[in-house]
ROLOLO-182588 format. One record per atom (N, C-alpha, C): residue number from 1; residue in three letters; atom name; x, y negated, z negated. Coordinates in steps of 0.1 Angstrom, whole numbers. Each point is the difference from the previous one (the first is absolute). Example, Ala and Ser with C-alpha at 12.3 -4.5 7.8 and 13.67 -1.06 7.14 Angstrom:
<sites>
<site k="1" r="Ala" a="N" x="132" y="57" z="-78"/>
<site k="1" r="Ala" a="CA" x="-9" y="-12" z="0"/>
<site k="1" r="Ala" a="C" x="9" y="-12" z="0"/>
<site k="2" r="Ser" a="N" x="-4" y="-11" z="7"/>
<site k="2" r="Ser" a="CA" x="9" y="-11" z="0"/>
<site k="2" r="Ser" a="C" x="-8" y="-11" z="-8"/>
</sites>
This chain:
<sites>
<site k="1" r="Unk" a="N" x="9" y="12" z="0"/>
<site k="1" r="Unk" a="CA" x="-11" y="-12" z="1"/>
<site k="1" r="Unk" a="C" x="9" y="-11" z="-1"/>
<site k="2" r="Unk" a="N" x="-2" y="-11" z="8"/>
<site k="2" r="Unk" a="CA" x="7" y="-13" z="0"/>
<site k="2" r="Unk" a="C" x="-1" y="-8" z="-12"/>
<site k="3" r="Unk" a="N" x="10" y="-6" z="-4"/>
<site k="3" r="Unk" a="CA" x="-4" y="-10" z="-12"/>
<site k="3" r="Unk" a="C" x="2" y="-13" z="6"/>
<site k="4" r="Unk" a="N" x="-10" y="-8" z="-5"/>
<site k="4" r="Unk" a="CA" x="2" y="-16" z="3"/>
<site k="4" r="Unk" a="C" x="5" y="-5" z="-8"/>
<site k="5" r="Unk" a="N" x="5" y="-11" z="5"/>
<site k="5" r="Unk" a="CA" x="10" y="-12" z="-9"/>
<site k="5" r="Unk" a="C" x="-9" y="-5" z="-8"/>
<site k="6" r="Unk" a="N" x="2" y="2" z="-14"/>
<site k="6" r="Unk" a="CA" x="-12" y="-7" z="-10"/>
<site k="6" r="Unk" a="C" x="5" y="-12" z="-3"/>
<site k="7" r="Unk" a="N" x="13" y="-5" z="1"/>
<site k="7" r="Unk" a="CA" x="5" y="-13" z="-1"/>
<site k="7" r="Unk" a="C" x="-8" y="-11" z="11"/>
<site k="8" r="Unk" a="N" x="-1" y="5" z="11"/>
<site k="8" r="Unk" a="CA" x="-5" y="-8" z="11"/>
<site k="8" r="Unk" a="C" x="-15" y="0" z="-3"/>
<site k="9" r="Unk" a="N" x="-8" y="12" z="0"/>
<site k="9" r="Unk" a="CA" x="-12" y="0" z="-4"/>
<site k="9" r="Unk" a="C" x="-2" y="-8" z="-14"/>
<site k="10" r="Unk" a="N" x="4" y="-2" z="-9"/>
<site k="10" r="Unk" a="CA" x="-2" y="-10" z="-11"/>
<site k="10" r="Unk" a="C" x="2" y="-15" z="1"/>
<site k="11" r="Unk" a="N" x="10" y="-2" z="9"/>
<site k="11" r="Unk" a="CA" x="1" y="-15" z="5"/>
<site k="11" r="Unk" a="C" x="-8" y="-3" z="8"/>
<site k="12" r="Unk" a="N" x="-3" y="8" z="10"/>
<site k="12" r="Unk" a="CA" x="-13" y="-4" z="8"/>
<site k="12" r="Unk" a="C" x="-12" y="-1" z="-6"/>
<site k="13" r="Unk" a="N" x="-6" y="8" z="-10"/>
<site k="13" r="Unk" a="CA" x="-11" y="-1" z="-8"/>
<site k="13" r="Unk" a="C" x="0" y="-14" z="-6"/>
<site k="14" r="Unk" a="N" x="11" y="-6" z="-3"/>
<site k="14" r="Unk" a="CA" x="0" y="-12" z="-4"/>
<site k="14" r="Unk" a="C" x="-3" y="-14" z="8"/>
<site k="15" r="Unk" a="N" x="0" y="3" z="9"/>
<site k="15" r="Unk" a="CA" x="-4" y="-9" z="10"/>
<site k="15" r="Unk" a="C" x="-13" y="-3" z="6"/>
<site k="16" r="Unk" a="N" x="-5" y="-10" z="0"/>
<site k="16" r="Unk" a="CA" x="-16" y="0" z="5"/>
<site k="16" r="Unk" a="C" x="0" y="-8" z="13"/>
<site k="17" r="Unk" a="N" x="-9" y="3" z="10"/>
<site k="17" r="Unk" a="CA" x="-4" y="-8" z="11"/>
<site k="17" r="Unk" a="C" x="-6" y="-11" z="-4"/>
<site k="18" r="Unk" a="N" x="1" y="-8" z="10"/>
<site k="18" r="Unk" a="CA" x="-7" y="-15" z="-2"/>
<site k="18" r="Unk" a="C" x="-14" y="3" z="-3"/>
<site k="19" r="Unk" a="N" x="-7" y="9" z="1"/>
<site k="19" r="Unk" a="CA" x="-14" y="3" z="-1"/>
<site k="19" r="Unk" a="C" x="-2" y="9" z="-15"/>
<site k="20" r="Unk" a="N" x="13" y="2" z="-5"/>
<site k="20" r="Unk" a="CA" x="-3" y="6" z="-12"/>
<site k="20" r="Unk" a="C" x="2" y="16" z="-2"/>
<site k="21" r="Unk" a="N" x="3" y="5" z="12"/>
<site k="21" r="Unk" a="CA" x="0" y="12" z="0"/>
<site k="21" r="Unk" a="C" x="14" y="8" z="-3"/>
<site k="22" r="Unk" a="N" x="3" y="11" z="-5"/>
<site k="22" r="Unk" a="CA" x="16" y="7" z="-2"/>
<site k="22" r="Unk" a="C" x="6" y="0" z="11"/>
<site k="23" r="Unk" a="N" x="11" y="-6" z="1"/>
<site k="23" r="Unk" a="CA" x="4" y="2" z="14"/>
<site k="23" r="Unk" a="C" x="7" y="15" z="5"/>
<site k="24" r="Unk" a="N" x="2" y="5" z="-11"/>
<site k="24" r="Unk" a="CA" x="3" y="16" z="2"/>
<site k="24" r="Unk" a="C" x="-10" y="7" z="9"/>
<site k="25" r="Unk" a="N" x="-12" y="-1" z="-8"/>
<site k="25" r="Unk" a="CA" x="-12" y="7" z="9"/>
<site k="25" r="Unk" a="C" x="-3" y="-4" z="14"/>
<site k="26" r="Unk" a="N" x="3" y="-13" z="2"/>
<site k="26" r="Unk" a="CA" x="-3" y="-1" z="11"/>
<site k="26" r="Unk" a="C" x="10" y="2" z="11"/>
<site k="27" r="Unk" a="N" x="12" y="2" z="-3"/>
<site k="27" r="Unk" a="CA" x="12" y="4" z="11"/>
<site k="27" r="Unk" a="C" x="-3" y="15" z="0"/>
<site k="28" r="Unk" a="N" x="-3" y="8" z="-10"/>
<site k="28" r="Unk" a="CA" x="-3" y="14" z="-3"/>
<site k="28" r="Unk" a="C" x="-10" y="3" z="11"/>
<site k="29" r="Unk" a="N" x="-12" y="-6" z="0"/>
<site k="29" r="Unk" a="CA" x="-10" y="2" z="9"/>
<site k="29" r="Unk" a="C" x="4" y="-5" z="14"/>
<site k="30" r="Unk" a="N" x="7" y="-6" z="2"/>
<site k="30" r="Unk" a="CA" x="7" y="-6" z="15"/>
<site k="30" r="Unk" a="C" x="5" y="13" z="3"/>
<site k="31" r="Unk" a="N" x="9" y="2" z="-8"/>
<site k="31" r="Unk" a="CA" x="12" y="12" z="3"/>
<site k="31" r="Unk" a="C" x="-9" y="14" z="3"/>
<site k="32" r="Unk" a="N" x="-11" y="3" z="-6"/>
<site k="32" r="Unk" a="CA" x="-8" y="12" z="-1"/>
<site k="32" r="Unk" a="C" x="-5" y="-2" z="14"/>
<site k="33" r="Unk" a="N" x="-6" y="-11" z="3"/>
<site k="33" r="Unk" a="CA" x="-8" y="2" z="13"/>
<site k="33" r="Unk" a="C" x="11" y="-1" z="11"/>
<site k="34" r="Unk" a="N" x="9" y="-7" z="2"/>
<site k="34" r="Unk" a="CA" x="12" y="0" z="13"/>
<site k="34" r="Unk" a="C" x="7" y="6" z="0"/>
<site k="35" r="Unk" a="N" x="8" y="10" z="-9"/>
<site k="35" r="Unk" a="CA" x="13" y="5" z="2"/>
<site k="35" r="Unk" a="C" x="-1" y="11" z="7"/>
<site k="36" r="Unk" a="N" x="-14" y="7" z="3"/>
<site k="36" r="Unk" a="CA" x="0" y="12" z="11"/>
<site k="36" r="Unk" a="C" x="3" y="-9" z="12"/>
<site k="37" r="Unk" a="N" x="-4" y="-8" z="2"/>
<site k="37" r="Unk" a="CA" x="0" y="-10" z="15"/>
<site k="37" r="Unk" a="C" x="13" y="-2" z="2"/>
<site k="38" r="Unk" a="N" x="8" y="-2" z="-10"/>
<site k="38" r="Unk" a="CA" x="15" y="-9" z="1"/>
<site k="38" r="Unk" a="C" x="6" y="14" z="4"/>
<site k="39" r="Unk" a="N" x="1" y="12" z="-7"/>
<site k="39" r="Unk" a="CA" x="5" y="12" z="2"/>
<site k="39" r="Unk" a="C" x="-2" y="4" z="15"/>
<site k="40" r="Unk" a="N" x="-14" y="0" z="4"/>
<site k="40" r="Unk" a="CA" x="-5" y="3" z="13"/>
<site k="40" r="Unk" a="C" x="7" y="-7" z="11"/>
<site k="41" r="Unk" a="N" x="2" y="-14" z="-3"/>
<site k="41" r="Unk" a="CA" x="8" y="-8" z="7"/>
<site k="41" r="Unk" a="C" x="12" y="2" z="3"/>
<site k="42" r="Unk" a="N" x="9" y="5" z="-12"/>
<site k="42" r="Unk" a="CA" x="12" y="3" z="2"/>
<site k="42" r="Unk" a="C" x="3" y="10" z="9"/>
<site k="43" r="Unk" a="N" x="-6" y="11" z="-1"/>
<site k="43" r="Unk" a="CA" x="0" y="11" z="9"/>
<site k="43" r="Unk" a="C" x="-2" y="-3" z="11"/>
<site k="44" r="Unk" a="N" x="-10" y="-7" z="6"/>
<site k="44" r="Unk" a="CA" x="-1" y="-6" z="13"/>
<site k="44" r="Unk" a="C" x="9" y="-7" z="6"/>
<site k="45" r="Unk" a="N" x="8" y="-8" z="-8"/>
<site k="45" r="Unk" a="CA" x="12" y="-9" z="1"/>
<site k="45" r="Unk" a="C" x="12" y="8" z="4"/>
<site k="46" r="Unk" a="N" x="0" y="12" z="-7"/>
<site k="46" r="Unk" a="CA" x="11" y="10" z="0"/>
<site k="46" r="Unk" a="C" x="-2" y="9" z="14"/>
<site k="47" r="Unk" a="N" x="-12" y="5" z="3"/>
<site k="47" r="Unk" a="CA" x="-3" y="2" z="12"/>
<site k="47" r="Unk" a="C" x="5" y="-6" z="11"/>
<site k="48" r="Unk" a="N" x="-7" y="-13" z="1"/>
<site k="48" r="Unk" a="CA" x="2" y="-6" z="11"/>
<site k="48" r="Unk" a="C" x="16" y="-10" z="1"/>
<site k="49" r="Unk" a="N" x="7" y="7" z="-10"/>
<site k="49" r="Unk" a="CA" x="11" y="-6" z="-2"/>
<site k="49" r="Unk" a="C" x="7" y="-15" z="-2"/>
<site k="50" r="Unk" a="N" x="-14" y="-6" z="-6"/>
<site k="50" r="Unk" a="CA" x="-2" y="-16" z="-2"/>
<site k="50" r="Unk" a="C" x="6" y="-1" z="-16"/>
<site k="51" r="Unk" a="N" x="14" y="1" z="-1"/>
<site k="51" r="Unk" a="CA" x="8" y="-2" z="-13"/>
<site k="51" r="Unk" a="C" x="-3" y="-13" z="-6"/>
<site k="52" r="Unk" a="N" x="-2" y="-11" z="7"/>
<site k="52" r="Unk" a="CA" x="-2" y="-13" z="-5"/>
<site k="52" r="Unk" a="C" x="-12" y="3" z="-8"/>
<site k="53" r="Unk" a="N" x="-11" y="2" z="4"/>
<site k="53" r="Unk" a="CA" x="-13" y="3" z="-4"/>
<site k="53" r="Unk" a="C" x="0" y="9" z="-14"/>
<site k="54" r="Unk" a="N" x="7" y="12" z="4"/>
<site k="54" r="Unk" a="CA" x="5" y="10" z="-9"/>
<site k="54" r="Unk" a="C" x="5" y="-8" z="-16"/>
<site k="55" r="Unk" a="N" x="9" y="-6" z="5"/>
<site k="55" r="Unk" a="CA" x="5" y="-10" z="-12"/>
<site k="55" r="Unk" a="C" x="-7" y="-9" z="-6"/>
<site k="56" r="Unk" a="N" x="-8" y="-7" z="5"/>
<site k="56" r="Unk" a="CA" x="-7" y="-10" z="-5"/>
<site k="56" r="Unk" a="C" x="-13" y="9" z="-8"/>
<site k="57" r="Unk" a="N" x="-7" y="10" z="6"/>
<site k="57" r="Unk" a="CA" x="-9" y="7" z="-8"/>
<site k="57" r="Unk" a="C" x="7" y="8" z="-14"/>
<site k="58" r="Unk" a="N" x="13" y="1" z="1"/>
<site k="58" r="Unk" a="CA" x="6" y="9" z="-12"/>
<site k="58" r="Unk" a="C" x="4" y="-9" z="-10"/>
<site k="59" r="Unk" a="N" x="1" y="-15" z="5"/>
<site k="59" r="Unk" a="CA" x="3" y="-8" z="-9"/>
<site k="59" r="Unk" a="C" x="-11" y="-5" z="-6"/>
<site k="60" r="Unk" a="N" x="-13" y="-1" z="5"/>
<site k="60" r="Unk" a="CA" x="-11" y="-4" z="-3"/>
<site k="60" r="Unk" a="C" x="-4" y="11" z="-12"/>
<site k="61" r="Unk" a="N" x="0" y="10" z="4"/>
<site k="61" r="Unk" a="CA" x="-4" y="12" z="-9"/>
<site k="61" r="Unk" a="C" x="9" y="0" z="-14"/>
<site k="62" r="Unk" a="N" x="13" y="1" z="5"/>
<site k="62" r="Unk" a="CA" x="9" y="-2" z="-12"/>
<site k="62" r="Unk" a="C" x="-4" y="-9" z="-10"/>
<site k="63" r="Unk" a="N" x="-4" y="-14" z="3"/>
<site k="63" r="Unk" a="CA" x="-4" y="-10" z="-8"/>
<site k="63" r="Unk" a="C" x="-11" y="1" z="-8"/>
<site k="64" r="Unk" a="N" x="-11" y="4" z="7"/>
<site k="64" r="Unk" a="CA" x="-12" y="5" z="-5"/>
<site k="64" r="Unk" a="C" x="2" y="10" z="-10"/>
<site k="65" r="Unk" a="N" x="6" y="10" z="4"/>
<site k="65" r="Unk" a="CA" x="4" y="14" z="-11"/>
<site k="65" r="Unk" a="C" x="6" y="-8" z="-12"/>
<site k="66" r="Unk" a="N" x="11" y="-5" z="0"/>
<site k="66" r="Unk" a="CA" x="7" y="-4" z="-11"/>
<site k="66" r="Unk" a="C" x="-9" y="-11" z="-9"/>
<site k="67" r="Unk" a="N" x="-10" y="-6" z="6"/>
<site k="67" r="Unk" a="CA" x="-10" y="-9" z="-9"/>
<site k="67" r="Unk" a="C" x="-7" y="10" z="-7"/>
<site k="68" r="Unk" a="N" x="-4" y="12" z="6"/>
<site k="68" r="Unk" a="CA" x="-10" y="6" z="-9"/>
<site k="68" r="Unk" a="C" x="7" y="10" z="-8"/>
<site k="69" r="Unk" a="N" x="14" y="0" z="-1"/>
<site k="69" r="Unk" a="CA" x="8" y="9" z="-9"/>
<site k="69" r="Unk" a="C" x="3" y="12" z="4"/>
<site k="70" r="Unk" a="N" x="-1" y="1" z="17"/>
<site k="70" r="Unk" a="CA" x="3" y="13" z="4"/>
<site k="70" r="Unk" a="C" x="15" y="-1" z="6"/>
<site k="71" r="Unk" a="N" x="7" y="1" z="-9"/>
<site k="71" r="Unk" a="CA" x="18" y="0" z="5"/>
<site k="71" r="Unk" a="C" x="4" y="8" z="6"/>
<site k="72" r="Unk" a="N" x="-5" y="12" z="1"/>
<site k="72" r="Unk" a="CA" x="6" y="13" z="10"/>
<site k="72" r="Unk" a="C" x="-5" y="-2" z="12"/>
<site k="73" r="Unk" a="N" x="-12" y="-6" z="5"/>
<site k="73" r="Unk" a="CA" x="-4" y="-3" z="12"/>
<site k="73" r="Unk" a="C" x="7" y="-15" z="7"/>
<site k="74" r="Unk" a="N" x="0" y="-8" z="-10"/>
<site k="74" r="Unk" a="CA" x="8" y="-10" z="3"/>
<site k="74" r="Unk" a="C" x="15" y="0" z="5"/>
<site k="75" r="Unk" a="N" x="7" y="8" z="-8"/>
<site k="75" r="Unk" a="CA" x="15" y="5" z="3"/>
<site k="75" r="Unk" a="C" x="-3" y="8" z="13"/>
<site k="76" r="Unk" a="N" x="-7" y="9" z="3"/>
<site k="76" r="Unk" a="CA" x="0" y="5" z="13"/>
<site k="76" r="Unk" a="C" x="-2" y="-9" z="13"/>
<site k="77" r="Unk" a="N" x="-12" y="-9" z="-1"/>
<site k="77" r="Unk" a="CA" x="0" y="-11" z="8"/>
<site k="77" r="Unk" a="C" x="11" y="-6" z="0"/>
<site k="78" r="Unk" a="N" x="7" y="-7" z="-8"/>
<site k="78" r="Unk" a="CA" x="14" y="-5" z="1"/>
<site k="78" r="Unk" a="C" x="11" y="5" z="8"/>
<site k="79" r="Unk" a="N" x="-1" y="14" z="-3"/>
<site k="79" r="Unk" a="CA" x="10" y="10" z="9"/>
<site k="79" r="Unk" a="C" x="-5" y="-1" z="13"/>
<site k="80" r="Unk" a="N" x="-12" y="2" z="4"/>
<site k="80" r="Unk" a="CA" x="-5" y="0" z="15"/>
<site k="80" r="Unk" a="C" x="2" y="-16" z="10"/>
<site k="81" r="Unk" a="N" x="-2" y="-9" z="-11"/>
<site k="81" r="Unk" a="CA" x="2" y="-14" z="4"/>
<site k="81" r="Unk" a="C" x="14" y="-1" z="5"/>
<site k="82" r="Unk" a="N" x="10" y="7" z="-12"/>
<site k="82" r="Unk" a="CA" x="17" y="-4" z="2"/>
<site k="82" r="Unk" a="C" x="1" y="7" z="15"/>
<site k="83" r="Unk" a="N" x="-5" y="14" z="0"/>
<site k="83" r="Unk" a="CA" x="5" y="9" z="13"/>
<site k="83" r="Unk" a="C" x="-5" y="-9" z="10"/>
<site k="84" r="Unk" a="N" x="-10" y="-7" z="1"/>
<site k="84" r="Unk" a="CA" x="-7" y="-6" z="12"/>
<site k="84" r="Unk" a="C" x="9" y="-12" z="4"/>
<site k="85" r="Unk" a="N" x="2" y="-8" z="-11"/>
<site k="85" r="Unk" a="CA" x="10" y="-13" z="2"/>
<site k="85" r="Unk" a="C" x="14" y="3" z="3"/>
<site k="86" r="Unk" a="N" x="4" y="12" z="-3"/>
<site k="86" r="Unk" a="CA" x="13" y="6" z="0"/>
<site k="86" r="Unk" a="C" x="3" y="5" z="16"/>
<site k="87" r="Unk" a="N" x="-13" y="3" z="8"/>
<site k="87" r="Unk" a="CA" x="-2" y="4" z="12"/>
<site k="87" r="Unk" a="C" x="7" y="16" z="-1"/>
<site k="88" r="Unk" a="N" x="-5" y="7" z="-9"/>
<site k="88" r="Unk" a="CA" x="5" y="16" z="-1"/>
<site k="88" r="Unk" a="C" x="-8" y="8" z="9"/>
<site k="89" r="Unk" a="N" x="7" y="8" z="5"/>
<site k="89" r="Unk" a="CA" x="-8" y="11" z="7"/>
<site k="89" r="Unk" a="C" x="-14" y="6" z="-3"/>
<site k="90" r="Unk" a="N" x="-9" y="1" z="8"/>
<site k="90" r="Unk" a="CA" x="-15" y="2" z="-6"/>
<site k="90" r="Unk" a="C" x="0" y="14" z="-7"/>
<site k="91" r="Unk" a="N" x="10" y="8" z="2"/>
<site k="91" r="Unk" a="CA" x="-2" y="12" z="-5"/>
<site k="91" r="Unk" a="C" x="5" y="-2" z="-17"/>
<site k="92" r="Unk" a="N" x="6" y="-11" z="-2"/>
<site k="92" r="Unk" a="CA" x="4" y="-2" z="-14"/>
<site k="92" r="Unk" a="C" x="-15" y="-4" z="-9"/>
<site k="93" r="Unk" a="N" x="-7" y="-9" z="8"/>
<site k="93" r="Unk" a="CA" x="-13" y="-5" z="-3"/>
<site k="93" r="Unk" a="C" x="-11" y="11" z="-4"/>
<site k="94" r="Unk" a="N" x="3" y="11" z="10"/>
<site k="94" r="Unk" a="CA" x="-12" y="13" z="0"/>
<site k="94" r="Unk" a="C" x="-1" y="4" z="-14"/>
<site k="95" r="Unk" a="N" x="16" y="4" z="-4"/>
<site k="95" r="Unk" a="CA" x="-3" y="6" z="-14"/>
<site k="95" r="Unk" a="C" x="-5" y="-6" z="-10"/>
<site k="96" r="Unk" a="N" x="2" y="-15" z="-3"/>
<site k="96" r="Unk" a="CA" x="-5" y="-9" z="-10"/>
<site k="96" r="Unk" a="C" x="-15" y="-1" z="2"/>
<site k="97" r="Unk" a="N" x="-5" y="-3" z="15"/>
<site k="97" r="Unk" a="CA" x="-13" y="-1" z="4"/>
<site k="97" r="Unk" a="C" x="-8" y="14" z="-5"/>
<site k="98" r="Unk" a="N" x="6" y="11" z="0"/>
<site k="98" r="Unk" a="CA" x="-7" y="13" z="-3"/>
<site k="98" r="Unk" a="C" x="-3" y="-2" z="-15"/>
<site k="99" r="Unk" a="N" x="7" y="-7" z="-8"/>
<site k="99" r="Unk" a="CA" x="-5" y="-1" z="-14"/>
<site k="99" r="Unk" a="C" x="-9" y="-9" z="-4"/>
<site k="100" r="Unk" a="N" x="-4" y="-11" z="10"/>
<site k="100" r="Unk" a="CA" x="-9" y="-11" z="-1"/>
<site k="100" r="Unk" a="C" x="-13" y="5" z="-5"/>
<site k="101" r="Unk" a="N" x="-7" y="11" z="8"/>
<site k="101" r="Unk" a="CA" x="-15" y="2" z="-4"/>
<site k="101" r="Unk" a="C" x="-1" y="5" z="-13"/>
<site k="102" r="Unk" a="N" x="10" y="11" z="-5"/>
<site k="102" r="Unk" a="CA" x="-3" y="9" z="-10"/>
<site k="102" r="Unk" a="C" x="-2" y="-12" z="-15"/>
<site k="103" r="Unk" a="N" x="15" y="-8" z="4"/>
<site k="103" r="Unk" a="CA" x="2" y="-10" z="-10"/>
<site k="103" r="Unk" a="C" x="-11" y="-8" z="-2"/>
<site k="104" r="Unk" a="N" x="-9" y="-6" z="11"/>
<site k="104" r="Unk" a="CA" x="-9" y="-6" z="-1"/>
<site k="104" r="Unk" a="C" x="-13" y="4" z="-8"/>
<site k="105" r="Unk" a="N" x="-1" y="13" z="4"/>
<site k="105" r="Unk" a="CA" x="-13" y="6" z="-7"/>
<site k="105" r="Unk" a="C" x="4" y="5" z="-17"/>
<site k="106" r="Unk" a="N" x="13" y="3" z="-1"/>
<site k="106" r="Unk" a="CA" x="3" y="1" z="-16"/>
<site k="106" r="Unk" a="C" x="-4" y="-16" z="-8"/>
<site k="107" r="Unk" a="N" x="6" y="-10" z="8"/>
<site k="107" r="Unk" a="CA" x="0" y="-12" z="-7"/>
<site k="107" r="Unk" a="C" x="-17" y="-6" z="-1"/>
<site k="108" r="Unk" a="N" x="-7" y="5" z="13"/>
<site k="108" r="Unk" a="CA" x="-15" y="-4" z="-4"/>
<site k="108" r="Unk" a="C" x="-6" y="7" z="-10"/>
<site k="109" r="Unk" a="N" x="6" y="12" z="-3"/>
<site k="109" r="Unk" a="CA" x="-6" y="9" z="-11"/>
<site k="109" r="Unk" a="C" x="5" y="-7" z="-14"/>
<site k="110" r="Unk" a="N" x="11" y="-3" z="1"/>
<site k="110" r="Unk" a="CA" x="4" y="-8" z="-13"/>
<site k="110" r="Unk" a="C" x="-6" y="-12" z="-3"/>
<site k="111" r="Unk" a="N" x="-5" y="-7" z="13"/>
<site k="111" r="Unk" a="CA" x="-6" y="-12" z="-6"/>
<site k="111" r="Unk" a="C" x="-14" y="3" z="-4"/>
<site k="112" r="Unk" a="N" x="-7" y="12" z="5"/>
<site k="112" r="Unk" a="CA" x="-12" y="4" z="-1"/>
<site k="112" r="Unk" a="C" x="-1" y="3" z="-18"/>
<site k="113" r="Unk" a="N" x="9" y="6" z="-5"/>
<site k="113" r="Unk" a="CA" x="5" y="6" z="-11"/>
<site k="113" r="Unk" a="C" x="2" y="-12" z="-11"/>
<site k="114" r="Unk" a="N" x="7" y="-11" z="3"/>
<site k="114" r="Unk" a="CA" x="-2" y="-12" z="-6"/>
<site k="114" r="Unk" a="C" x="-12" y="-6" z="-1"/>
<site k="115" r="Unk" a="N" x="-5" y="-1" z="9"/>
<site k="115" r="Unk" a="CA" x="-15" y="-4" z="1"/>
<site k="115" r="Unk" a="C" x="-9" y="5" z="-12"/>
<site k="116" r="Unk" a="N" x="1" y="14" z="0"/>
<site k="116" r="Unk" a="CA" x="-7" y="7" z="-7"/>
<site k="116" r="Unk" a="C" x="2" y="-3" z="-17"/>
<site k="117" r="Unk" a="N" x="15" y="1" z="-1"/>
<site k="117" r="Unk" a="CA" x="6" y="-3" z="-13"/>
<site k="117" r="Unk" a="C" x="-5" y="-11" z="-6"/>
<site k="118" r="Unk" a="N" x="1" y="-12" z="10"/>
<site k="118" r="Unk" a="CA" x="-4" y="-14" z="-4"/>
<site k="118" r="Unk" a="C" x="-14" y="-6" z="0"/>
<site k="119" r="Unk" a="N" x="-9" y="10" z="7"/>
<site k="119" r="Unk" a="CA" x="-12" y="-2" z="1"/>
<site k="119" r="Unk" a="C" x="-4" y="-10" z="9"/>
<site k="120" r="Unk" a="N" x="8" y="-3" z="9"/>
<site k="120" r="Unk" a="CA" x="-4" y="-11" z="9"/>
<site k="120" r="Unk" a="C" x="-1" y="6" z="16"/>
</sites>
């Protein structure tokens, strides 16, 4: 089971949006809605060899993953982003990309468990 970064979660829980909502909950909900689309876009970019788009999507998913405390997913996205930026051969990307979907599913399970534990 993936462990979420409690320091990030506690910090983000302390920040309110302008309309008084807890920022972490807003970001978590957006992450849960959009993460599969980002991963799908990353695979489509890899397939079409659009490494610039893949780098952009990996960067975005990295940032949102880190914002919800999904450190492992953020690190994997950072690695994929770096491989694209360094223009590494596609074969090197494939092994990292193969880890992406299972890690996303584990992350989403950890977020669901957190929701149950916190009653949110």
